C-alpha positions in Angstrom: -30.3 1.5 15.7 -27.6 3.4 17.0 -27.3 6.4 19.0 -25.6 8.6 16.8 -24.4 12.6 17.1 -23.6 14.7 13.9 -21.2 17.6 13.5 -21.7 20.7 11.3 -24.6 21.0 9.1 -23.3 22.3 5.9 -24.4 21.7 2.1 -23.0 18.2 2.8 -23.6 17.4 6.4 -27.4 18.7 6.3 -28.7 16.0 4.3 -26.1 13.3 5.4 -27.7 13.5 9.1 -30.7 13.5 8.2 -29.9 10.3 5.6 -28.9 9.0 8.9 -32.2 9.8 10.6 -34.6 8.6 7.9 -32.5 5.2 8.3 -34.0 4.7 11.8 -31.4 6.0 14.0 -31.3 8.3 17.0 -29.3 11.4 15.9 -28.3 14.4 17.6 -27.5 17.1 16.0 -24.6 20.3 16.3 -24.3 23.1 14.4 -22.2 26.2 15.1 -25.1 28.3 13.9 -27.7 26.9 16.3 -30.8 28.0 14.2 -29.6 25.2 11.8 -29.8 22.6 13.9 -32.8 23.6 15.4 -34.1 23.7 11.8 -32.9 20.3 10.9 -34.2 18.9 14.2 -37.7 20.4 13.2 -37.3 18.8 9.5 -36.0 15.9 10.5 -37.4 15.1 13.9 -34.0 14.5 15.7 -32.3 16.2 18.4 -30.1 19.1 18.6 -27.6 20.4 21.5 -25.7 23.2 22.2 -22.3 22.0 22.2 -20.4 19.2 20.5 -20.2 18.0 24.2 -23.7 17.6 24.7 -24.6 16.4 21.0 -21.6 13.1 22.0 -23.4 12.2 24.9 -24.2 8.7 24.9 -23.9 8.3 21.4 -22.1 5.3 20.2 -20.7 6.8 17.2 -20.2 10.7 16.5 -20.0 11.6 12.5 -18.4 15.3 11.7 -18.3 17.3 8.6 -16.9 20.6 9.4 -14.8 23.1 7.4 -11.0 22.8 8.2 -8.0 21.5 10.6 -8.9 23.9 13.0 -12.6 23.2 13.0 -12.3 19.8 13.4 -9.8 20.5 16.5 -12.3 23.0 18.0 -15.4 20.0 17.3 -13.3 17.3 19.3 -10.9 19.0 21.8 -11.7 21.0 25.2 -14.5 21.2 27.2 -16.9 21.4 24.9 -15.6 19.1 22.3 -17.3 16.1 21.6 -14.4 13.8 22.9 -15.2 15.0 26.6 -18.6 13.9 25.7 -17.9 10.5 24.4 -18.1 7.4 26.4 -15.5 4.8 26.1 -15.6 2.8 22.8 -17.1 5.1 20.9 -16.2 6.1 17.4 -15.8 9.1 15.9 -16.1 9.4 12.1 -14.6 12.6 10.4 -15.9 13.5 6.9 -13.9 16.8 6.6 -11.5 17.0 4.0 -8.1 18.0 6.0 -4.3 17.4 6.4 -3.1 13.8 7.3 -1.7 15.2 10.2 -4.4 16.5 11.8 -6.2 13.1 11.5 -2.8 11.4 13.2 -3.3 14.1 15.5 -6.9 13.9 16.9 -6.6 9.6 16.5 -4.2 10.0 18.9 -5.9 11.8 21.3 -9.0 10.0 20.8 -7.0 6.8 21.8 -5.4 8.3 24.4 -9.3 8.6 26.1 -10.1 5.0 25.1 -12.3 6.1 21.7 -11.7 5.2 18.4 -10.8 7.6 14.7 -11.7 6.8 11.6 -11.2 10.0 9.3 -13.7 9.6 5.9 -13.8 11.9 4.0 -16.0 12.1 1.0 -16.3 12.6 -2.7 -19.0 13.8 -5.0 -20.5 16.9 -4.1 -23.8 18.3 -2.9 -26.0 16.1 -5.1 -24.0 13.1 -3.9 -25.0 13.6 -0.4 -28.7 14.8 -1.2 -29.0 11.6 -3.0 -27.1 9.3 -0.6 -24.5 8.4 -3.5 -21.0 9.3 -1.5 -17.8 7.9 -1.9 -16.5 7.4 1.4 -12.5 6.8 1.6 -11.5 5.5 5.2 -8.4 5.6 7.4 -8.0 3.9 10.8 -8.3 0.5 12.9 -9.8 -2.0 10.8 -11.8 -2.7 14.0 -13.4 0.8 14.3 -13.9 0.9 10.9 -16.0 -2.3 10.8 -18.3 -0.7 13.3 -18.6 2.6 11.2 -19.3 1.3 7.8 -22.9 0.1 7.9 -24.1 3.5 9.5 -22.0 5.4 6.8 -23.9 3.3 4.2 -26.9 5.2 4.8 -25.3 7.8 2.4 -22.9 6.3 0.6 -22.3 4.1 -2.3 -19.2 3.1 -1.7 -17.3 2.6 1.1 -13.4 1.4 1.8 -11.0 1.3 4.0 -7.6 2.1 2.2 -5.3 2.0 5.2 -4.2 3.1 8.8 -5.1 6.3 10.1 -4.7 9.3 7.7 -5.0 7.2 4.5 -8.1 8.2 4.0 -7.1 11.6 3.9 -4.0 10.6 1.5 -6.3 9.0 -0.9 -9.0 12.2 -0.9 -5.5 14.0 -1.7 -5.0 12.0 -4.7 -9.1 12.9 -5.5 -8.5 16.4 -5.5 -5.2 15.9 -7.6 -7.4 14.2 -10.0 -10.1 16.5 -10.6 -8.1 19.9 -11.0 -6.2 17.9 -14.1 -9.5 17.2 -15.4 -11.4 20.4 -14.9 -8.4 22.5 -16.4 -8.3 20.1 -19.2 -12.3 20.1 -19.6 -11.8 23.7 -19.6 -9.8 24.0 -22.4 -11.6 21.7 -24.6 -14.3 23.5 -24.4 -12.8 26.7 -24.5 -10.8 26.0 -27.7 -14.2 24.4 -29.4 -15.8 27.9 -28.8 -13.1 29.3 -30.3 -13.0 27.1 -33.1 -16.4 28.1 -33.8 -17.6 24.5 -32.9 -21.1 23.5 -30.9 -19.8 22.4 -27.9 -22.8 20.3 -27.1 -22.4 18.0 -30.3 -18.6 17.9 -29.5 -19.2 16.1 -26.0 -22.1 14.2 -27.2 -19.5 12.8 -29.6 -16.2 12.9 -27.3 -18.0 11.8 -24.3 -18.4 8.1 -25.2 -14.8 7.9 -25.8 -11.5 8.1 -23.8 -12.1 11.7 -23.1 -15.1 11.4 -21.3 -15.1 11.9 -17.3 -17.8 12.4 -14.7 -16.7 16.5 -14.8 -17.6 16.4 -18.4 -21.1 14.7 -18.1 -22.5 16.5 -14.9 -20.5 20.0 -15.9 -20.0 20.4 -19.6 -24.0 21.8 -19.9 -23.4 24.6 -17.2 -20.0 25.4 -18.2 -21.0 26.2 -22.5 -24.0 28.7 -20.7 -21.5 30.3 -18.0 -23.1 29.1 -14.9 -21.1 28.2 -11.9 -23.3 27.5 -8.6 -23.3 23.7 -9.0 -20.6 22.1 -6.9 -18.0 22.6 -5.0 -16.8 25.8 -4.2 -13.4 27.2 -5.5 -12.8 28.5 -2.1 -13.0 24.9 -0.8 -10.9 23.5 -3.7 -8.2 25.8 -2.9 -8.1 24.8 0.7 -8.1 21.1 -0.5 -5.2 21.8 -3.0 -3.4 23.6 -0.4 -3.0 20.0 1.8 -1.9 19.0 -1.1 0.7 20.6 -2.3 2.0 20.9 1.6 1.8 16.9 2.0 3.7 17.1 -1.3 6.7 18.8 0.0 6.6 16.6 3.0 6.7 13.7 1.2 8.7 14.3 -2.0 5.7 14.4 -4.7 6.2 16.6 -7.6 2.4 18.2 -8.5 3.4 20.5 -11.3 0.0 20.8 -12.7 -1.4 20.8 -9.6 0.1 23.7 -8.6 -0.9 25.5 -11.6 -4.7 24.8 -11.3 -4.1 26.0 -8.0 -3.1 29.4 -9.2 -5.4 29.5 -11.9 -8.2 28.9 -9.2 -6.7 32.2 -7.3 -7.2 34.2 -10.7 -11.0 33.1 -10.6 -10.8 34.1 -6.8 -9.4 37.6 -8.1 -12.1 37.4 -10.3 -14.9 37.2 -7.4 -15.2 33.8 -7.9 -14.7 32.2 -4.9 -18.3 30.6 -4.2 -18.3 30.0 -8.0 -18.2 25.5 -8.2 -14.7 24.2 -9.8 -15.9 24.1 -13.6 -15.6 28.1 -13.5 -11.7 27.6 -14.7 -13.4 28.0 -17.9 -14.6 31.7 -17.0 -10.8 32.3 -16.6 -9.7 31.1 -20.1 -12.8 33.7 -21.2 -11.6 36.8 -19.0 -8.2 36.2 -21.0 -9.9 37.1 -24.4 -10.8 40.4 -22.7 
């Protein structure tokens, strides 16, 4: 079993760190709101630290799941950052969804200090984190990934290296691009069924077993029909991720017309006060258009 640090105890990080402790690892956690780290340590029996550097001291692996590019830089760099506390040859595993650019920047900074950096964004939502059923998409050096994979297995149903540094983040962008189009299509389909006077549940029971079926349909159609939107990844975070996708598309020359359109639809949801609603709230935007 390994000595670990986990930085960031949001809706994903809190249960992920718990799975690591339950697996027998020696886990020290850090969170910007210290009371949450204290609560985690009390619940799971691990330790908590006042800074990322303190949490990372002596750790073989440091895992992070924070908010955005700036948050990640903050927990990595500086006198109180994790890199300052990590020992040579330790591995930093970043589960945050961030830009490939900041990933490569921090990969370089880690390498300069004799450390290893694996980008490992996740998919599966809060339920996936709580039930140890996350999909983890990784980039970085093969040797560092090989060391980290058995640790990640504590909360993953699938973990795979896609290539060099940044490949994990680029794969997560593909994931978000696909989800955006799927949720919009599902929203339009359910909205159409409602306007046509059909029983939405009966419709999904039929079409869900065919080519139209998807994870989003299976896991979100009932709450969408019930106008309930507190069951997953928030619109504010999705817009952050889609912003990364669109910026990267501009750099690479990729054309993402549907993604750009759905991003604007999510902006409309935010204007409705739905920034913290889950991403399936696109259907609520369509209902709002009806007045």
